matplotlib code that plots the C-alpha trace (Angstrom):
import matplotlib.pyplot as plt

x = [-21.8, -20.6, -21.0, -17.3, -17.7, -20.8, -19.0, -16.0, -18.2, -20.1, -16.8, -15.3, -14.2, -15.4, -11.7, -11.0, -10.4, -12.8, -12.0, -8.5, -9.9, -12.1, -9.2, -7.2, -10.0, -11.0, -7.5, -6.8, -10.3, -9.7, -6.3, -8.0, -10.8, -8.3, -6.3, -9.4, -10.4, -7.0, -6.3, -6.8, -6.6, -7.6, -7.1, -4.8, -3.9, -3.8, -5.5, -2.4, -3.3, -2.3, -2.2, -2.2, -3.2, -6.5, -4.8, -2.4, -5.3, -7.2, -4.6, -7.4, -8.3, -4.9, -6.3, -8.4, -5.2, -5.1, -8.0, -7.6, -3.9, -4.7, -1.7, -0.3, -3.4, -2.6, 1.0, -0.3, -2.7, 0.3, 2.3, -0.6, -1.0, 2.8, 3.1, 0.2, 1.5, 5.1, 4.2, 1.8, 4.6, 7.0, 4.5, 3.9, 7.6, 10.9, 12.7, 15.5, 13.6, 10.8, 11.9, 11.7, 8.3, 7.1, 8.2, 6.5, 3.3, 3.1, 4.2, 1.9, -1.1, 1.1, 3.6, 1.5, -1.0, 1.9, 3.9, 0.8, 0.4, 4.0, 4.1, 0.9, 1.8, 5.4, 4.3, 1.7, 4.2, 6.7, 4.0, 2.9, 6.4, 7.2, 4.1, 5.3, 2.4, 3.0, 2.4, -0.4, -2.1, -0.4, 3.1, 1.6, -0.1, 3.1, 4.8, 2.1, 0.6, 3.6, 3.8, 1.6, 4.2, 6.3, 3.8, 4.5, 8.2, 7.9, 5.6, 8.1, 10.7, 8.3, 7.8, 11.6, 12.2, 9.3, 11.3, 14.0, 11.7, 9.1, 11.9, 12.8, 9.1, 8.8, 11.9, 11.3, 7.6, 6.8, 10.5, 11.2, 8.5, 9.9, 13.3, 12.0, 10.1, 13.3, 15.3, 12.8, 12.9, 16.7, 16.8, 14.6, 16.7, 19.9, 18.1, 16.5, 18.6, 22.0, 21.6, 23.2, 22.8, 21.0, 20.1, 16.4, 16.2, 16.6, 13.1, 11.7, 12.6, 12.2, 8.8, 7.0, 8.6, 7.4, 3.8, 4.3, 5.6, 2.2, 0.7, 2.8, 1.5, -2.0, -1.4, -0.5, -3.5, -1.4, -3.4, -6.6, -5.5, -7.9, -6.6, -3.9, -5.8, -6.9, -3.3, -2.0, -4.6, -4.2, -0.4, -0.2, -2.6, -1.1, 2.4, 1.4, -0.3, 2.7, 5.2, 3.2, 2.5, 5.9, 8.3, 9.3, 6.7, 4.0, 0.3, -0.4, 0.3, 0.7, 3.3, 2.6, 4.1, 7.0, 7.2, 10.6, 9.8, 7.4, 5.9, 5.8, 9.0, 11.0, 8.6, 8.9, 8.4, 5.2, 3.9, 4.8, 2.7, -0.1, 0.2, -0.1, -3.2, -4.8, -4.0, -5.4, -8.5, -9.3, -8.7, -11.1, -14.0, -13.1, -15.8, -18.9, -17.6, -16.6, -20.2, -21.4, -19.1, -21.0, -23.9, -23.7, -24.2, -21.6, -19.0, -19.7, -19.0, -15.7, -14.6, -15.5, -13.7, -10.7, -10.3, -9.8, -8.4, -4.8, -5.9, -8.1, -5.3, -2.8, -5.2, -7.1, -4.9, -5.1, -8.9, -8.9, -6.5, -8.4, -11.6, -9.8, -8.5, -11.9, -13.3, -10.5, -11.1, -14.8, -14.0, -15.7, -14.5, -12.4, -13.3, -10.8, -10.0, -12.1, -14.5, -18.2, -18.3, -15.4, -17.2, -20.4, -18.5, -16.6, -19.3, -19.6, -15.8, -15.5, -18.5, -16.8, -13.5, -15.3, -16.8, -13.5, -11.7, -14.4, -13.8, -10.0, -10.5, -12.7, -9.8, -7.0, -8.4, -7.3, -3.7, -4.7, -6.0, -3.7, -2.0, -1.6, 1.6, 3.3, 6.6, 9.6, 10.6, 14.2, 16.7, 16.4, 19.5, 18.3, 14.8, 16.4, 18.3, 15.1, 13.0, 15.8, 15.7, 11.9, 12.0, 14.5, 12.9, 9.5, 10.8, 12.9, 9.9, 7.7, 10.3, 11.1, 7.7, 7.2, 7.9, 11.0, 11.6, 13.3, 15.3, 16.7, 15.1, 16.4, 15.8, 18.2, 17.6, 20.0, 22.8, 22.2, 20.6, 17.7, 15.8, 12.4, 13.7, 16.3, 13.6, 11.3, 14.1, 14.9, 11.3, 11.0, 14.3, 13.6, 10.2, 11.8, 14.2, 11.5, 9.0, 11.5, 11.0, 7.2, 6.1, 2.4, 1.2, -2.4, -4.7, -5.9, -9.6, -10.5, -9.0, -9.4, -10.4]
y = [24.7, 26.2, 24.8, 23.9, 21.5, 20.0, 19.5, 17.9, 15.6, 14.5, 13.9, 11.7, 8.4, 5.1, 4.2, 7.1, 6.2, 8.6, 7.3, 8.7, 12.1, 11.9, 10.9, 13.9, 16.3, 14.6, 14.5, 18.2, 19.0, 17.0, 18.8, 22.2, 21.3, 19.9, 23.1, 25.2, 23.1, 22.8, 26.5, 27.7, 31.5, 33.2, 36.6, 36.2, 38.5, 42.2, 41.5, 39.6, 37.3, 33.6, 31.0, 27.4, 23.9, 22.3, 18.9, 20.3, 21.7, 18.4, 15.6, 13.0, 14.4, 13.4, 10.0, 11.6, 12.2, 8.5, 9.1, 12.9, 13.0, 12.0, 13.5, 10.1, 9.4, 12.5, 11.3, 7.8, 9.4, 11.4, 8.2, 6.8, 10.0, 10.4, 6.8, 7.3, 10.7, 9.6, 6.4, 8.4, 10.8, 8.0, 6.4, 9.7, 10.6, 8.9, 12.2, 12.5, 15.5, 13.5, 14.2, 17.9, 17.5, 15.4, 17.9, 20.8, 18.9, 17.8, 21.1, 23.5, 23.2, 22.9, 25.8, 28.4, 28.9, 28.5, 31.3, 33.5, 32.9, 33.6, 36.8, 38.2, 37.5, 38.7, 42.0, 42.3, 41.5, 44.0, 46.7, 46.1, 46.3, 49.5, 51.0, 49.9, 47.5, 44.6, 42.9, 40.6, 38.3, 39.9, 38.7, 35.2, 35.3, 36.3, 33.3, 30.8, 31.3, 29.7, 26.6, 24.4, 24.9, 22.1, 19.7, 21.2, 20.9, 17.1, 16.7, 18.3, 15.8, 13.0, 14.4, 14.6, 11.0, 9.5, 8.3, 6.4, 5.0, 4.0, 2.1, 0.4, -0.5, -1.9, -4.1, -5.2, -4.5, -5.0, -5.4, -1.8, -0.7, -3.1, -1.6, 1.9, 0.6, -1.2, 2.0, 4.0, 1.4, 1.4, 5.1, 5.0, 2.2, 4.2, 7.3, 5.8, 2.7, 3.9, 7.7, 8.5, 12.2, 13.8, 10.5, 11.0, 13.6, 10.8, 9.8, 12.9, 10.9, 7.2, 7.5, 9.7, 7.9, 4.6, 5.8, 7.3, 3.9, 2.4, 4.6, 2.9, -0.5, 0.9, 2.0, -1.6, -3.1, -4.8, -3.3, -4.8, -8.3, -9.8, -9.5, -6.9, -3.8, -5.6, -6.8, -3.2, -1.8, -4.5, -4.6, -0.8, -0.2, -3.0, -1.6, 1.9, 0.8, -1.3, 1.5, 4.1, 1.8, 0.3, 2.7, 6.3, 7.6, 10.1, 9.4, 12.3, 11.8, 15.5, 17.8, 19.2, 22.4, 21.8, 18.0, 16.4, 13.8, 14.4, 11.7, 14.4, 16.4, 14.4, 11.5, 8.4, 4.7, 5.0, 7.6, 5.2, 2.5, 5.1, 5.7, 2.0, 1.7, 4.7, 3.4, 0.0, 1.5, 3.7, 0.8, -1.4, 1.0, 1.7, -0.5, 1.1, 4.6, 4.1, 3.2, 6.3, 8.5, 7.3, 9.5, 12.6, 15.2, 13.6, 13.5, 17.1, 18.1, 16.2, 17.9, 21.3, 20.8, 19.3, 22.4, 24.7, 22.3, 23.5, 27.1, 26.5, 24.6, 27.5, 30.2, 28.4, 29.6, 33.1, 32.8, 31.3, 33.9, 36.6, 35.5, 35.7, 39.1, 40.3, 39.0, 40.8, 44.0, 43.9, 43.2, 39.9, 37.9, 34.9, 32.2, 29.8, 26.9, 23.8, 25.5, 25.2, 28.7, 27.9, 24.8, 26.8, 29.4, 26.8, 26.3, 30.1, 30.4, 27.5, 28.8, 32.2, 30.6, 28.7, 31.9, 33.8, 30.9, 30.8, 34.5, 33.9, 30.9, 33.1, 35.7, 33.2, 30.1, 31.1, 30.3, 26.6, 26.2, 24.5, 26.6, 26.0, 24.0, 26.5, 26.6, 24.5, 22.3, 22.5, 19.8, 17.2, 18.3, 21.9, 20.9, 18.8, 21.8, 23.9, 21.5, 21.3, 25.1, 25.1, 22.3, 24.1, 27.5, 26.2, 24.3, 27.4, 29.7, 27.3, 27.6, 31.2, 32.8, 36.4, 38.0, 40.1, 40.8, 44.1, 42.7, 39.9, 37.1, 33.6, 30.0, 27.0, 24.7, 21.8, 23.8, 26.8, 30.1, 31.0, 34.3, 34.8, 36.9, 34.2, 31.4, 33.3, 33.9, 30.1, 29.3, 31.8, 30.9, 27.2, 27.4, 29.5, 26.6, 23.9, 25.8, 26.9, 30.6, 30.5, 32.2, 32.5, 32.6, 33.1, 30.1, 28.0, 28.4, 24.9, 21.9, 18.2, 16.7]
z = [-7.6, -10.9, -14.4, -14.5, -11.6, -13.2, -16.5, -14.9, -12.9, -16.0, -17.8, -15.1, -16.6, -15.0, -14.4, -12.1, -8.5, -6.9, -3.4, -3.7, -4.4, -1.4, 0.9, -0.3, 0.5, 3.8, 5.1, 4.6, 5.9, 9.1, 9.7, 9.3, 11.7, 14.2, 14.2, 14.7, 17.7, 19.3, 19.3, 22.9, 22.8, 26.0, 27.8, 30.8, 33.7, 32.7, 29.4, 28.0, 25.1, 25.8, 23.0, 24.1, 22.9, 24.0, 24.1, 26.7, 28.8, 28.6, 28.2, 28.0, 24.5, 23.2, 22.4, 19.7, 17.7, 16.9, 14.6, 13.8, 13.0, 9.5, 7.6, 6.9, 4.7, 2.6, 2.0, 1.2, -1.4, -2.7, -3.3, -5.4, -7.4, -8.0, -9.2, -11.7, -12.9, -13.4, -15.2, -17.5, -18.4, -19.1, -21.5, -23.3, -23.6, -23.6, -23.1, -20.7, -19.4, -17.9, -14.4, -14.9, -16.6, -13.6, -11.1, -12.8, -13.3, -9.7, -8.2, -10.2, -7.9, -4.8, -5.2, -7.0, -4.1, -1.7, -3.4, -3.4, 0.3, 1.1, -0.9, 0.5, 4.1, 3.5, 2.2, 5.0, 7.7, 6.3, 6.1, 9.6, 11.0, 9.1, 10.7, 14.1, 14.7, 17.0, 20.3, 21.5, 19.0, 16.0, 17.0, 17.6, 14.2, 12.4, 14.0, 13.5, 10.1, 8.3, 10.6, 8.3, 5.5, 7.1, 5.5, 2.0, 2.6, 3.4, 0.4, -1.9, -0.7, -1.6, -5.1, -5.6, -4.5, -6.4, -9.5, -7.7, -5.0, -7.7, -9.5, -6.2, -5.8, -9.3, -8.6, -5.1, -4.2, -0.6, 0.2, -0.7, 1.7, 4.4, 4.0, 4.8, 7.8, 9.0, 8.5, 10.6, 13.4, 13.4, 13.7, 16.8, 18.2, 17.8, 19.2, 22.3, 23.1, 22.2, 22.5, 19.1, 18.6, 15.7, 14.1, 14.8, 12.0, 9.4, 10.2, 8.6, 5.4, 6.5, 8.2, 5.7, 2.7, 4.0, 4.2, 0.7, -0.5, 0.5, -2.2, -4.8, -3.6, -3.7, -7.3, -8.3, -6.5, -3.9, -1.0, -2.5, -1.8, 0.7, 4.3, 3.6, 4.8, 7.9, 8.6, 8.1, 10.4, 13.1, 13.1, 13.0, 15.8, 18.0, 17.3, 18.2, 21.4, 22.5, 21.8, 23.6, 26.6, 27.1, 25.2, 25.5, 23.1, 24.1, 23.7, 21.3, 17.6, 17.1, 18.7, 22.1, 23.6, 26.0, 25.5, 25.6, 23.0, 20.1, 17.8, 15.0, 15.1, 14.3, 13.4, 15.4, 14.7, 16.8, 14.2, 11.4, 13.1, 13.4, 9.7, 8.9, 11.1, 9.3, 5.8, 6.6, 8.1, 5.1, 2.8, 4.7, 4.0, 0.4, -1.1, 0.5, 0.4, -3.3, -4.1, -2.3, -4.4, -7.5, -6.5, -8.8, -6.1, -3.8, -6.6, -7.6, -4.0, -3.9, -7.2, -5.9, -2.6, -4.4, -6.5, -3.4, -0.8, -0.8, -0.8, 2.2, 4.0, 3.5, 4.8, 7.5, 10.3, 9.0, 9.2, 12.7, 14.1, 12.3, 14.1, 17.5, 16.6, 15.8, 19.1, 21.0, 19.0, 19.9, 23.6, 23.5, 26.5, 25.7, 28.2, 29.8, 27.4, 28.0, 30.3, 29.6, 28.2, 25.9, 24.5, 24.1, 22.1, 19.9, 17.2, 16.7, 16.4, 14.0, 11.9, 11.7, 10.7, 7.9, 6.6, 6.7, 5.0, 2.3, 1.6, 1.4, -0.9, -3.1, -3.3, -3.9, -5.5, -9.0, -8.0, -7.5, -11.0, -13.5, -16.2, -19.9, -20.6, -22.9, -21.2, -22.3, -19.4, -18.3, -17.5, -14.8, -12.8, -12.9, -11.7, -8.9, -7.7, -7.9, -5.9, -3.3, -2.9, -2.7, 0.0, 2.2, 1.7, 2.7, 5.7, 6.8, 6.5, 8.5, 11.3, 11.3, 10.5, 9.4, 12.8, 13.3, 9.6, 10.2, 13.2, 11.1, 13.1, 12.1, 12.8, 12.6, 9.7, 9.7, 11.4, 9.1, 10.3, 7.9, 7.9, 6.3, 3.3, 2.6, 2.8, 0.5, -2.0, -2.0, -2.7, -5.5, -7.1, -6.8, -8.4, -11.3, -11.9, -11.8, -13.9, -16.5, -15.8, -15.6, -12.3, -11.4, -15.0, -16.0, -15.4, -18.3, -19.1, -18.0, -16.2, -15.9, -12.6]

ax = plt.figure().add_subplot(projection="3d")
ax.plot(x, y, z, "-o")
ax.set_aspect("equal")
plt.show()
C-alpha cells in the first residue's frame, strides 16, 4: 500500500461516512465477481466456442441474485454522494454555473477512465478488423466488453437529474421518493395489465431514480430513524417475493438469455422492491461495520480499492475473456459449465482474472485520479447538452459493441440506429462540453479521499 493511501487514511476527518465508501467498493466488487462466475464459456461440437450464462444452466442458482444483484446499492450510494457534492458547491458559490461545476466534478472520475477504455478498445477493434482477425471468442469479446457501460449511462442520468430531484426532496422529503415509487408501479400496471406498448422503458428512469432518491434521504439522516431500515428491508423483500410468486416477474434479478420478461432491461417494480430490501439490509448493519472501518488497516484497504474501483469495473470483462482466450490458445479443455470439472477449475479462472485485472488497473489507473481544477467551467445549458450526449453515447456503445466496425454494424437506441463510431463521437463531444474543453488532462499530484 503506497504512501499516498497511508497519508489519505491518516487525514480522514472523523465526520467522513466511511461506510458509504465501503458500500461503493463492495457493490462494484460484487458485480465483478458475479460476472466472472456467471460466464459459462465452453468448447462445443467441432471446437466451436459457446458462451452462456451459469444461471441459465443451473436455474436454481438464480435465487442468489437476490443478494448478489447489488447494483441498486451503488446507485443508492450515488444519491448520497451527489447530494453532499451539490450542496457543498452551492455553499461555496452562488454562481449560475453551479450546475456545470457539479457535472464536471462528479464526472471526472467516471468519464475519464471510461473514455480511456473506449478509445483503447476502439483502436484495438479497428486494428484487428483491418488485419482480418475474427471469429470464435474474439467476436464475442468485441460484443461483450462494452455491455457494462449501460450502468455508466444510467449513472450519468442520475447525475444530470440530481439538482431538480434534490430540490424536490428538500421540499417534500419522503413524498418525493413515494412519487417515484408510485410512478414505477403505474408503469408496470400499464405494461402488464393493460398492455400499453413501450411504456416499460420509462422505468429506466423511475426505478433507478427512486433508489437514487433514497441516497438523499440517507444524506439527511432520515434512514437512521429507528425502524426505518427494517421497514425498508421487510417491505421490499415481501414485495419482491409476492411479485415473483404471483406476478409475471422472473426469479432472477439479473437479465437472462432468451427470457421474455427481464427484471433488469427494462427495470421492473420487482427490481425496485429488491433495491429497497438491499438498502434496508445494508443500513441495518451500518453500526457494527462502521466500527470495523475505524481500524487503520481496514480503512487503508478501502481507500486503496476506492481509488481503482471504476477502472477495475471497466476492464474486468476484458480480463475474464482474456483468460478464456489464453486457455483456448493453450488447448486447455473447457469443461461443460456447472460440471464437477468446471467448478474445480473456477478458482483458477477467477484467480487468473484477478491477476489480469490488476495488471490492467496498473496500466490505466491514472485516468481515475482527479485533475487540477484549472479549467473555466462552462454554462449550465451547455453542460446539460454535453451530459445528454455522453449518456446516449455510452448507452449506444453498450448495445452495439465494437464488432463489425468496418461493416457499419448498428443497434437501435430509442428508435435511432447508432453505430460504434457515432457513439464514441457522442461520448467525446459530450465530455468536451461538460469539461469546458479539458480532455484527459494530466492528473494532479495528490487527491483527497
